[in-house]
C-alpha positions, 0 to 999 in steps of 0.5 A: 546288387541289392545287399552290397554283394555283386550277383552273377546272371547266369551259371555254368552251362553244358552236361551236368551243370546244375545251376542252384544246386544245393551245396553239403549244408543246404540251399538257401533261398535269396532274400532279393528274388521276389524283389529282382523278378519284379523289377525285371518284370517293370522293365520288360513290361517297359520294352513291350509298351513303348515301340523303338525300345531294346531293352533297359537296365538297373544298375548302381550309381556305380555303374555295377550291374543290378539286373537287365532286360536286353533282348539284342543290341548291348552288353548289360555290364557296359550299358549299367556303366555308361548310366553311370558316367552319364548320371555323374556328368547330367549331376555335375552339369545340374550342380554347376547349373544350380539347377534340380538333382539328376533325373534323367538324360538322353543322348542320340546317336545315328543308330539310336538313343540311350535315355538314364533316368534316376531311380533313388539315390543310389540306382539307374535306370537305362534304356536303349532305343532304336532309331526310330523311337518316341521319345516323349512317349519312352519320357511318358512311360519311363518316369512312373516305372523308375518311381515304381522301380523306387518302391519296389527297390525301398 
């Protein structure tokens, strides 16, 4: 959601379905298409660089999905909502404790990890990892990725 409007990934399927077909008044280029492609490339690169990363999402702090790179293991819209909830809890904890603004939070469960990084004041990157994920390596790779995403989306 870069221009304030929600986006739907994918399109109609089946015979005769023509995604991105021009309407009666011609077609309109998505001005944010290149930026989203660059964002998806960064998310894919993170997944390929860090063993154990199953995918990631870019979401607004309101929990709406912007884009994702999830091969398996999670519904992107649910992960975006979870990222926002994690951000809210982390932000409130930082305020109560008198610490700096929210940067990241990692949760571990029996099946793996869920880590949320602040990209900027309006967006979050959430990374889903399996149980064998090296969290220190993830942090080393993901924090610069989050900064790069902030630069791309500025």
